[in-house]
TIZAVEX-630043 format. One record per residue: residue number from 1; z, y, x of N, C-alpha, C in turn; residue in three letters. Coordinates in Angstrom, 2 decimals, m for minus. Atoms other than C-alpha are relative to their C-alpha. Layout:
SITE lumnu    n_c3    n_c2    n_c1   ca_c3   ca_c2   ca_c1    c_c3    c_c2    c_c1 torlo
SITE   NUM       Z       Y       X       Z       Y       X       Z       Y       X   Ala
...
This chain:
SITE lumnu    n_c3    n_c2    n_c1   ca_c3   ca_c2   ca_c1    c_c3    c_c2    c_c1 torlo
SITE     1   m0.93   m1.13   m0.11  m16.69   m5.37    5.72    1.17   m0.40    0.89   Thr
SITE     2   m1.12    0.26   m0.90  m14.05   m5.15    8.45    1.30    0.47   m0.66   Ser
SITE     3   m1.25   m0.32    0.70  m10.59   m5.29    6.88    1.11    0.30    0.99   Leu
SITE     4   m1.17   m0.32   m0.81   m7.55   m3.62    8.41    1.12   m0.97   m0.33   Ser
SITE     5   m1.15    0.86    0.30   m4.19   m5.39    8.56    0.56    0.30   m1.37   Glu
SITE     6   m0.49   m0.38    1.34   m3.12   m3.44    5.47   m0.83   m0.68   m1.08   Leu
SITE     7    0.88    0.64    0.98   m6.15   m4.73    3.54    0.21   m1.51   m0.01   Asp
SITE     8   m0.21    1.45   m0.08   m5.59   m8.27    4.80    1.34   m0.40   m0.63   Arg
SITE     9   m1.31    0.27    0.61   m1.92   m8.12    3.78   m0.10    0.07   m1.52   Tyr
SITE    10    0.17   m0.12    1.44   m2.94   m6.96    0.30   m0.69   m1.25   m0.56   Ala
SITE    11    0.67    1.23    0.46   m5.27   m9.97    0.01    0.94   m1.21    0.05   Leu
SITE    12   m1.00    1.08   m0.06   m2.46  m12.29    1.12    0.89    0.06   m1.24   Ile
SITE    13   m0.89   m0.15    1.16   m0.18  m10.88   m1.60   m0.74   m0.33   m1.29   Arg
SITE    14    0.81    0.34    1.18   m3.01  m11.18   m4.16   m0.07   m1.51   m0.17   Leu
SITE    15    0.13    1.45    0.10   m3.48  m14.85   m3.35    1.34   m0.69   m0.25   Asn
SITE    16   m1.33    0.53    0.35    0.28  m15.51   m3.44    0.23    0.13   m1.50   Arg
SITE    17   m0.15   m0.21    1.43    0.22  m14.03   m6.94   m0.85   m0.99   m0.80   Met
SITE    18    0.89    0.95    0.68   m2.78  m16.14   m8.00    0.62   m1.40    0.01   Ile
SITE    19   m0.60    1.33   m0.16   m1.06  m19.28   m6.67    1.16   m0.20   m0.99   Glu
SITE    20   m1.18    0.11    0.87    2.14  m18.57   m8.62   m0.38    0.00   m1.48   Lys
SITE    21    0.39   m0.10    1.41    0.39  m17.64  m11.88   m0.70   m1.26   m0.47   Val
SITE    22    0.70    1.23    0.38   m1.91  m20.69  m11.92    0.99   m1.14   m0.19   Val
SITE    23   m1.04    1.04    0.15    1.11  m22.96  m11.37    0.81    0.23   m1.27   Lys
SITE    24   m0.76   m0.30    1.21    2.94  m21.18  m14.19   m0.78   m0.39   m1.25   Ala
SITE    25    0.82    0.44    1.13    0.02  m21.77  m16.58    0.05   m1.52   m0.14   Tyr
SITE    26   m0.01    1.47    0.04   m0.02  m25.45  m15.63    1.32   m0.53   m0.54   Glu
SITE    27   m1.32    0.41    0.47    3.71  m25.63  m16.43    0.35    0.63   m1.35   Ala
SITE    28   m0.21   m0.70    1.28    3.32  m23.58  m19.68    1.14    1.01    0.07   Tyr
SITE    29   m1.06   m1.02   m0.16    5.72  m20.98  m18.28   m0.63    1.39   m0.11   Glu
SITE    30    0.77   m1.22    0.23    4.05  m17.98  m19.86    0.80    1.26    0.36   Phe
SITE    31   m0.81   m1.15   m0.41    6.99  m15.65  m19.13   m0.17    0.25    1.50   His
SITE    32    0.22   m0.16   m1.44    6.42  m16.32  m15.41   m1.38    0.59    0.25   Val
SITE    33    1.34   m0.60   m0.09    2.72  m15.52  m15.87    0.11    1.51   m0.16   Val
SITE    34   m0.14   m1.44    0.28    3.62  m12.14  m17.39    0.75    0.72    1.11   Tyr
SITE    35   m0.85   m0.68   m0.99    6.38  m11.27  m14.93   m0.70    0.11    1.36   Gln
SITE    36    0.64    0.02   m1.31    4.33  m12.22  m11.86   m1.16    1.00    0.07   Thr
SITE    37    1.12   m0.94    0.03    1.20  m10.28  m12.86    0.52    1.43   m0.08   Ile
SITE    38   m0.54   m1.35    0.16    3.26   m7.27  m13.94    0.60    0.50    1.31   His
SITE    39   m0.61   m0.39   m1.27    5.23   m7.23  m10.67   m1.08    0.32    1.03   His
SITE    40    1.08   m0.25   m0.96    2.04   m7.48   m8.63   m0.67    1.34   m0.26   Phe
SITE    41    0.69   m1.26    0.33    0.39   m4.59  m10.49    0.90    1.21    0.23   Cys
SITE    42   m0.89   m1.16   m0.02    3.44   m2.31  m10.66    0.60    0.26    1.39   Ala
SITE    43   m0.71   m0.14   m1.28    5.09   m2.97   m7.28   m0.94   m0.15    1.19   Val
SITE    44    0.80    0.26   m1.19    2.68   m4.53   m4.80   m1.28    0.82    0.05   Glu
SITE    45    1.20   m0.84    0.04   m0.37   m2.60   m5.96    0.36    1.48   m0.14   Met
SITE    46   m0.20   m1.42    0.32    0.76    0.66   m7.57    0.94    0.71    0.97   Ser
SITE    47   m1.01   m0.67   m0.82    3.86    1.43   m5.49   m0.26   m0.13    1.50   Ser
SITE    48    0.25    0.21   m1.43    2.43    0.22   m2.18   m1.48    0.19    0.35   Phe
SITE    49    1.38   m0.04   m0.49   m1.24   m0.54   m1.60   m0.79    1.16   m0.59   Tyr
SITE    50    0.76   m1.08    0.63   m2.79    1.84   m4.15    0.52    1.37    0.42   Leu
SITE    51   m0.62   m1.26   m0.39   m0.34    4.56   m3.17   m0.53    0.47    1.35   Asp
SITE    52    0.46   m0.33   m1.35   m1.50    4.41    0.45   m1.51    0.27    0.03   Ile
SITE    53    1.46   m0.11   m0.14   m5.25    3.96   m0.08   m0.62    1.07   m0.89   Ile
SITE    54    0.64   m0.95    0.93   m5.76    6.53   m2.85   m0.57    1.20    0.75   Lys
SITE    55    0.53   m1.14   m0.74   m6.22    9.29   m0.27   m1.34   m0.31    0.65   Asp
SITE    56    1.29    0.34   m0.61   m9.01    7.40    1.51   m1.07   m0.18   m1.08   Arg
SITE    57    0.98    0.12    1.09  m10.66    6.64   m1.85   m0.47    1.37   m0.47   Leu
SITE    58    0.33   m1.35    0.48  m10.54   10.31   m2.87   m0.72    0.83    1.06   Tyr
SITE    59    0.41   m1.00   m1.00  m11.20   12.07    0.44   m1.01   m0.51    1.02   Ala
SITE    60    0.94    0.50   m1.01  m13.22    9.75    2.71   m1.43   m0.02   m0.53   Asn
SITE    61    1.41    0.09    0.40  m17.01    9.63    2.69   m0.25   m1.30   m0.76   Ala
SITE    62    0.25    1.14    0.89  m18.49    7.21    0.15   m0.23   m1.30    0.76   Ala
SITE    63    0.32    1.21   m0.77  m19.73    4.78    2.83    0.95   m0.22    1.17   Glu
SITE    64   m0.97    0.16   m1.08  m16.71    5.14    5.14    0.51   m1.45    0.03   Asp
SITE    65   m0.40    1.41   m0.06  m15.77    1.63    6.41    1.40   m0.27   m0.57   Pro
SITE    66   m1.35    0.21    0.53  m12.06    2.06    5.54    0.00    0.06   m1.52   Ala
SITE    67    0.10   m0.12    1.46  m12.97    3.14    2.02   m0.67   m1.23   m0.60   Arg
SITE    68    0.68    1.20    0.48  m15.39    0.23    1.58    0.91   m1.23    0.07   Lys
SITE    69   m0.94    1.13   m0.13  m12.71   m2.19    2.83    0.99    0.01   m1.16   Ala
SITE    70   m0.92   m0.11    1.13  m10.29   m0.89    0.19   m0.67   m0.44   m1.30   Ser
SITE    71    0.72    0.38    1.21  m12.93   m1.30   m2.50   m0.21   m1.52   m0.07   Gln
SITE    72    0.13    1.46   m0.05  m13.46   m4.90   m1.36    1.27   m0.68   m0.52   Thr
SITE    73   m1.27    0.56    0.45   m9.76   m5.65   m1.87    0.21    0.27   m1.49   Val
SITE    74   m0.20   m0.36    1.41   m9.65   m3.81   m5.21   m0.89   m0.82   m0.92   Leu
SITE    75    0.90    0.80    0.81  m12.67   m5.70   m6.51    0.54   m1.43   m0.15   Tyr
SITE    76   m0.59    1.35    0.05  m11.05   m9.03   m5.61    1.20   m0.03   m0.92   Ala
SITE    77   m1.19   m0.07    0.85   m7.81   m7.95   m7.32   m0.40    0.16   m1.47   Ala
SITE    78    0.41   m0.26    1.38   m9.58   m6.65  m10.44   m0.56   m1.25   m0.66   Leu
SITE    79    0.59    1.20    0.60  m11.64   m9.79  m11.02    1.04   m1.10   m0.19   Thr
SITE    80   m1.02    1.04    0.11   m8.68  m12.10  m10.34    0.98    0.30   m1.13   Ala
SITE    81   m0.97   m0.37    1.04   m6.24  m10.20  m12.59   m0.62   m0.14   m1.38   Ile
SITE    82    0.66    0.08    1.30   m8.78  m10.01  m15.43   m0.12   m1.45   m0.45   Thr
SITE    83    0.07    1.43    0.33   m9.33  m13.77  m15.28    1.38   m0.55   m0.35   Lys
SITE    84   m1.35    0.53    0.21   m5.58  m14.43  m15.09    0.61    0.46   m1.32   Leu
SITE    85   m0.59   m0.48    1.27   m4.72  m12.30  m18.14   m0.80   m0.46   m1.21   Ile
SITE    86    0.87    0.31    1.13   m7.61  m13.60  m20.26    0.58   m1.00   m1.01   Ser
SITE    87   m0.57    0.90    1.02   m5.68  m16.50  m21.88    1.04    0.67   m0.90   Pro
SITE    88   m1.09   m0.61    0.78   m2.87  m14.20  m23.06   m0.36    1.38   m0.56   Val
SITE    89    0.47   m1.31    0.50   m4.70  m10.86  m23.52   m1.54   m0.07   m0.11   Leu
SITE    90    1.44    0.26   m0.01   m8.21  m12.04  m24.50   m0.85    1.23   m0.29   Pro
SITE    91    0.82   m1.15    0.35   m9.51   m8.84  m26.12    0.01    1.04    1.11   His
SITE    92   m0.11   m0.96   m1.11   m8.21   m6.57  m23.36   m0.79   m0.48    1.21   Thr
SITE    93    0.71    0.56   m1.16   m9.56   m8.90  m20.66   m1.51    0.11   m0.18   Ala
SITE    94    1.45   m0.09    0.25  m13.00   m8.99  m22.31   m0.48    1.45    0.10   Asp
SITE    95    0.38   m1.42   m0.09  m13.04   m5.20  m22.57   m0.10    0.45    1.45   Glu
SITE    96    0.03   m0.33   m1.43  m12.18   m4.83  m18.88   m1.23   m0.63    0.65   Val
SITE    97    1.09    0.76   m0.61  m14.79   m7.46  m17.96   m1.34    0.74   m0.12   Trp
SITE    98    1.27   m0.72    0.24  m17.60   m5.32  m19.46   m0.22    1.12    1.02   Lys
SITE    99    0.10   m1.12   m0.94  m16.84   m2.59  m16.90   m0.01   m0.43    1.46   Tyr
SITE   100    0.00    0.47   m1.39  m16.72   m4.81  m13.79   m1.43   m0.21    0.46   Ile
SITE   101    1.39    0.16   m0.46  m19.98   m4.45  m11.85   m0.20   m1.35    0.68   Pro
SITE   102    0.38    1.19   m0.76  m21.73   m7.56  m10.61    0.43   m1.33   m0.59   Gly
SITE   103   m0.39    1.30    0.57  m20.17  m10.21  m12.89   m1.21   m0.60   m0.73   Val
SITE   104    1.17    0.66    0.58  m22.73  m12.79  m14.06    0.26   m0.50   m1.41   Glu
SITE   105   m0.31    0.54    1.32  m20.93  m14.23  m17.09    0.14    1.13   m1.03   Leu
SITE   106   m0.05   m1.03    1.04  m21.14  m12.33  m20.39    1.41    0.26   m0.49   Ser
SITE   107   m1.39   m0.15    0.44  m17.44  m12.90  m21.14    0.93   m0.64    1.02   Ser
SITE   108   m0.99    0.57   m0.91  m14.36  m13.51  m19.03    0.49   m1.35   m0.52   Val
SITE   109   m0.46    1.27    0.58  m13.54  m16.36  m21.45   m0.84   m1.18    0.48   Gln
SITE   110    0.84    1.08   m0.55  m16.38  m18.32  m19.86    0.33   m0.29    1.46   Leu
SITE   111   m0.33    0.14   m1.42  m14.84  m17.94  m16.39    1.18   m0.95    0.20   Ala
SITE   112   m1.14    0.82   m0.39  m12.51  m20.38  m14.66    1.11    0.92    0.52   Glu
SITE   113   m1.06   m0.75   m0.65   m9.10  m19.19  m13.48   m0.31    0.10    1.49   Leu
SITE   114    0.31   m0.16   m1.43   m9.33  m17.83   m9.92    0.68   m1.06    0.85   Pro
SITE   115   m0.57    0.96   m0.94   m8.73  m20.22   m7.05    0.59    0.75    1.20   Glu
SITE   116   m0.63   m0.60   m1.18   m6.49  m19.46   m4.10   m0.93   m0.12    1.20   Val
SITE   117    0.76    0.02   m1.25   m8.32  m18.51   m0.92    1.02   m0.10    1.14   Asp
SITE   118   m1.03    0.22   m1.02   m5.95  m20.06    1.62   m0.43    0.50    1.37   Ala
SITE   119    0.47   m0.47   m1.31   m8.13  m18.80    4.49    0.56    1.38    0.34   Ser
SITE   120   m0.53   m1.35   m0.29   m6.57  m15.33    4.11    1.45   m0.06    0.47   Val
SITE   121   m1.42    0.09   m0.34   m3.04  m16.63    4.72    0.21    0.10    1.51   Tyr
SITE   122   m0.39   m0.18   m1.40   m1.43  m15.56    8.00    1.49    0.31   m0.01   Asn
SITE   123   m1.45   m0.14    0.15    2.31  m16.12    8.14    0.57    1.09    0.92   Glu
SITE   124   m0.49   m1.01   m0.93    2.85  m13.94   11.22   m0.27    1.41   m0.52   Glu
SITE   125    0.35   m1.32    0.55    1.01  m10.98    9.67    0.83    0.31   m1.24   Leu
SITE   126   m0.76   m0.20    1.24    2.78  m11.47    6.34    1.46    0.36    0.30   Glu
SITE   127   m1.40   m0.29   m0.36    6.26  m11.53    7.94    0.13    1.40    0.61   Asn
SITE   128    0.00   m1.32   m0.64    5.42   m8.47   10.04   m0.04    1.12   m1.03   Lys
SITE   129    0.12   m1.04    1.02    4.38   m6.44    7.00    1.15   m0.02   m1.00   Trp
SITE   130   m1.20    0.06    0.85    7.29   m7.70    4.89    1.14    0.80    0.64   Asn
SITE   131   m1.03   m0.76   m0.72    9.62   m6.28    7.57   m0.29    1.49   m0.05   Ser
SITE   132    0.37   m1.42    0.07    7.69   m3.02    7.60    0.31    0.59   m1.36   Phe
SITE   133   m0.24   m0.50    1.35    8.02   m2.71    3.83    1.47    0.36   m0.22   Leu
SITE   134   m1.44   m0.32    0.10   11.83   m2.78    4.15    0.26    1.38    0.61   Glu
SITE   135   m0.14   m1.31   m0.63   11.63    0.17    6.56   m0.64    1.08   m0.87   Leu
SITE   136    0.70   m1.00    0.83    9.12    1.96    4.32    0.87    0.43   m1.18   Arg
SITE   137   m0.91   m0.35    1.10   11.60    1.80    1.44    1.05    1.01    0.46   Asp
SITE   138   m1.00   m0.93   m0.54   14.18    3.54    3.67   m0.61    1.39    0.24   Asp
SITE   139    0.66   m1.29   m0.24   11.67    6.25    4.66   m0.26    0.72   m1.33   Val
SITE   140    0.26   m0.61    1.31   10.74    6.83    1.00    1.29    0.57   m0.60   Leu
SITE   141   m1.30   m0.52    0.47   14.46    7.23    0.16    0.34    1.30    0.72   Lys
SITE   142   m0.28   m1.21   m0.78   14.84    9.77    2.97   m0.89    1.15   m0.46   Ala
SITE   143    0.91   m1.03    0.51   11.78   11.67    1.68    0.47    0.52   m1.35   Leu
SITE   144   m0.49   m0.41    1.32   13.22   11.69   m1.83    1.24    0.89    0.12   Glu
SITE   145   m1.19   m0.84   m0.24   16.54   13.06   m0.54   m0.42    1.39    0.48   Glu
SITE   146    0.48   m1.29   m0.50   14.67   15.81    1.35   m0.66    0.81   m1.10   Ala
SITE   147    0.64   m0.69    1.13   12.70   16.62   m1.80    1.05    0.61   m0.92   Arg
SITE   148   m1.09   m0.50    0.87   15.90   16.94   m3.86    0.70    1.20    0.62   Lys
SITE   149   m0.66   m1.10   m0.71   17.37   19.22   m1.19   m0.96    1.16    0.28   Glu
SITE   150    1.02   m1.05   m0.13   14.14   21.27   m1.31   m0.39    0.30    1.46   Lys
SITE   151    0.49   m0.12   m1.38   13.42   20.68    2.40   m1.53   m0.06   m0.01   Val
SITE   152    1.46    0.16    0.14    9.89   19.59    1.39   m0.36    0.06   m1.47   Ile
SITE   153    0.51    0.14    1.36    7.71   19.65   m1.70   m0.43   m1.44   m0.20   Gly
SITE   154    0.43    1.40    0.05    5.54   16.55   m1.87    0.03   m0.60    1.41   Asn
SITE   155   m0.20    0.68   m1.28    5.55   13.97    0.90   m1.01    0.44    1.07   Ser
SITE   156    0.98   m0.43   m0.99    2.38   15.31    2.57    0.38    1.31    0.68   Leu
SITE   157   m0.52   m1.18   m0.69    4.34   18.44    3.46    1.02   m0.37    1.06   Gly
SITE   158   m1.09    0.45   m0.86    6.66   16.32    5.61   m0.48   m0.57    1.33   Ala
SITE   159    0.12    0.72   m1.27    6.94   15.18    9.21    1.23   m0.90    0.09   Ala
SITE   160   m1.09    0.98   m0.07    9.04   12.03    9.68    0.33   m0.27    1.46   Val
SITE   161   m0.48    0.33   m1.34   11.12   11.57   12.83    0.82   m1.28   m0.06   Asn
SITE   162   m0.66    1.31    0.01   12.19    7.99   13.55    0.72   m0.23    1.32   Leu
SITE   163   m0.83    0.29   m1.18   15.01    7.06   15.95    0.45   m1.46   m0.12   Tyr
SITE   164   m0.26    1.43    0.25   14.88    3.22   16.04    0.82   m0.67    1.10   Pro
SITE   165   m0.57    0.86   m1.04   16.84    0.52   17.82   m1.15   m0.79    0.65   Asn
SITE   166    1.07    0.68   m0.76   14.94   m1.80   20.18   m0.88   m0.88   m0.88   Glu
SITE   167    0.77    0.91    0.84   13.91   m4.34   17.56   m0.95    0.77   m0.90   Ala
SITE   168    0.85   m0.79    0.90   12.60   m1.69   15.16   m1.09    0.74    0.78   Met
SITE   169    1.00   m0.67   m0.83   10.83    0.18   17.98   m1.14   m0.97    0.32   Phe
SITE   170    1.01    1.02   m0.32    9.05   m3.05   18.95   m0.89   m0.28   m1.21   Ala
SITE   171    0.79    0.22    1.22    7.98   m3.55   15.32   m0.94    1.17   m0.26   Leu
SITE   172    0.78   m1.18    0.38    6.79    0.03   14.75   m1.17    0.27    0.94   Leu
SITE   173    1.09   m0.24   m0.95    4.67    0.16   17.91   m1.20   m0.92   m0.29   Thr
SITE   174    1.11    0.88    0.38    2.54   m2.61   16.35   m0.85    0.59   m1.13   Gln
SITE   175    0.70   m0.59    1.14    1.42   m0.30   13.53   m0.72    1.28    0.41   Phe
SITE   176    0.76   m1.23   m0.19   m1.28    2.35   13.67    0.08    0.84   m1.27   Glu
SITE   177    0.08   m0.94    1.14   m1.48    5.43   11.42    1.24   m0.09   m0.90   Gln
SITE   178   m1.24    0.02    0.77    2.17    5.43   10.37    0.05    1.15   m1.00   Leu
SITE   179    0.01   m1.12    0.94    1.56    8.82    8.77   m0.67   m0.39   m1.32   Asp
SITE   180    0.68    0.43    1.22   m0.87    7.24    6.31    0.82   m1.04   m0.76   Gln
SITE   181   m0.80    1.03    0.66    1.43    4.29    5.61    1.21    0.58   m0.72   Leu
SITE   182   m1.12   m0.67    0.66    4.30    6.65    4.75   m0.46    1.13   m0.92   Phe
SITE   183    0.61   m1.09    0.79    1.92    9.16    3.07    0.65    1.33    0.34   Ile
SITE   184   m0.52   m1.27   m0.49    3.15   12.06    5.20   m1.04    0.59    0.96   Val
SITE   185    0.97   m0.64   m0.89    1.40   14.50    7.55    0.22   m0.33    1.47   Ser
SITE   186   m0.26    0.32   m1.40    3.08   13.43   10.80    1.18   m0.96    0.11   Ala
SITE   187   m1.11    0.90   m0.31    5.30   10.68   12.21    0.26    0.07    1.50   Val
SITE   188   m0.39   m0.03   m1.41    7.18   11.05   15.49    0.94   m1.18    0.26   Asn
SITE   189   m0.80    1.17   m0.34    8.45    7.74   16.88    0.66    0.27    1.35   Leu
SITE   190   m0.73   m0.37   m1.21   11.15    8.57   19.42    0.42   m1.24    0.78   His
SITE   191   m0.40    1.16   m0.81   11.98    6.25   22.34    1.43   m0.44   m0.31   Pro
SITE   192   m1.34    0.55    0.22   15.00    3.98   22.05    1.02    0.77    0.84   Val
SITE   193   m1.04   m0.73   m0.71   18.18    5.86   22.98   m0.06    1.50   m0.18   Gly
SITE   194    0.10   m1.44    0.27   16.92    9.30   21.95    1.05    0.38   m1.04   Thr
SITE   195   m1.02   m0.36    0.99   19.86   11.02   20.21   m0.62    0.62   m1.24   Pro
SITE   196    0.50   m0.51    1.28   19.18   11.69   16.54    0.79    1.22   m0.41   Ala
SITE   197   m0.76   m1.14    0.52   20.13   14.99   14.87    1.08   m0.46   m0.97   Pro
SITE   198   m1.13    0.38    0.87   23.28   15.02   12.74   m0.45   m0.29   m1.42   Glu
SITE   199    0.42    0.16    1.39   21.48   15.36    9.42   m1.15   m1.01   m0.08   Ser
SITE   200    1.01    1.05    0.07   19.66   12.02    9.12    0.34   m0.98   m1.11   Val
SITE   201   m0.19    1.14    0.90   19.18    9.15    6.69    0.14   m1.23    0.91   His
SITE   202   m0.27    1.11   m0.92   20.74    6.18    8.51   m0.18   m1.33   m0.72   Gln
SITE   203    0.13    1.36    0.52   19.53    2.65    7.77    0.45   m0.96    1.09   Ser
SITE   204   m0.54    1.01   m0.91   20.34   m0.60    9.54   m0.59    0.11    1.41   Lys
SITE   205    0.68    0.07   m1.29   17.76   m0.31   12.34   m0.58    1.32    0.48   Asp
SITE   206    0.66   m1.25   m0.38   16.63    3.31   12.40    0.66    1.18   m0.70   Val
SITE   207   m0.41   m1.26    0.61   17.76    6.88   11.81   m1.27    0.77   m0.34   Ala
SITE   208    1.21   m0.66    0.50   15.27    8.94    9.78    0.32    1.46   m0.29   Ile
SITE   209   m0.17   m1.43    0.22   15.05   12.72    9.93   m1.30    0.57   m0.57   Ala
SITE   210    1.17   m0.59    0.65   12.69   14.65    7.64   m0.06    1.49    0.32   Ile
SITE   211    0.21   m1.42   m0.30   11.24   18.01    8.67   m1.28    0.46   m0.69   Ala
SITE   212    1.24   m0.55    0.55    8.52   20.34    7.41   m1.11   m0.18    1.04   Val
SITE   213    1.12    0.22   m0.91    5.13   19.45    8.92   m0.55    1.33    0.50   Ala
SITE   214    0.58   m1.21   m0.60    3.58   22.02   11.29   m1.47    0.14   m0.40   Asp
SITE   215    1.41   m0.25    0.24    0.30   23.64   10.37   m0.30    0.49   m1.40   Gly
SITE   216    0.47   m0.44    1.31   m1.74   24.51    7.31   m0.49   m1.20   m0.80   Glu
SITE   217    0.42    1.08    0.89   m2.63   22.36    4.30   m1.53   m0.03   m0.14   Lys
SITE   218    1.44    0.18    0.20   m6.18   20.98    4.18   m0.29   m0.03   m1.50   Cys
SITE   219    0.29   m0.07    1.44   m7.74   21.80    0.80   m0.61   m1.28   m0.53   Glu
SITE   220    0.65    1.23    0.46   m9.61   18.49    0.69    0.98   m1.17   m0.08   Arg
SITE   221   m0.85    1.21   m0.05   m7.05   15.87    1.74    1.49    0.31   m0.15   Cys
SITE   222   m1.39   m0.45    0.17   m3.78   17.93    1.45    0.90   m0.30    1.19   Trp
SITE   223   m0.80    0.24   m1.20   m2.64   16.84    4.92    0.27    1.33    0.69   Ile
SITE   224   m0.38   m1.21   m0.72   m0.77   19.55    6.81   m0.14   m0.25    1.49   Val
SITE   225    0.25    0.21   m1.43   m1.98   19.91   10.40   m0.35    1.32    0.66   Thr
SITE   226    0.36   m1.23   m0.73   m2.32   22.63   13.06   m1.50    0.17    0.17   Pro
SITE   227    1.44   m0.08   m0.19   m6.05   21.80   13.20   m0.72    0.75   m1.13   Glu
SITE   228    0.64   m0.67    1.13   m6.74   23.37    9.78   m0.32    1.45    0.36   Val
SITE   229    0.41   m1.37   m0.27   m8.72   26.59   10.14   m0.61    0.23    1.36   Gly
SITE   230    0.53   m0.18   m1.36   m9.84   25.98   13.73   m1.52   m0.11    0.06   His
SITE   231    1.46    0.14    0.02  m13.41   25.03   12.79   m0.61    1.18   m0.75   Ser
SITE   232    0.65   m1.14    0.64  m15.65   28.01   12.02   m0.77   m0.41   m1.26   Lys
SITE   233    0.74    0.49    1.17  m17.55   25.84    9.53    0.91   m0.33   m1.16   Glu
């Protein structure tokens, strides 16, 4: 399966978590075990990776390469997390284990703790995506403000306009499908020096303006686009 940068970054974060949790077990620091696994599930998975990929899981064809790549990452995360929680949540871990396809052992208690796959590490990619996540937080704040002001309903009704400085422009041009990463229907990246409208969310490196996306809502994927309704089929 060909993994996108997003999928590869998720695997990097998974292995960072595995590394930290195994060390915590070795040091009998069970509070670190709990905090690290919980943070990974709630923040790195639920609030970021799962949030972005859920649309491709729901709406893409079953054998779509992007969907299969996401399932590859999720399977790795599921098996690793189940093994990591088994010493402290044995009954829950065993119950989860019964539903994981393809496992050979009858119980997770017979499995070793997962090992770190250092081959996935890529410091340049990790730093690049860490920087992007800081910007994404700012965009999500701007979307929330627009929602409170009733400019938009959910985020897929929005078009995001970005007015970056040179450093942020250079970063953003390295990313494809910004609309999917922000979970919106459109992203307009304006050249450096383009004047931003007065009503914007201003962060350190970029001004963010939220508008209503042009077009009609697709009944399958909920993306708003002018292309909806153009196909006779």
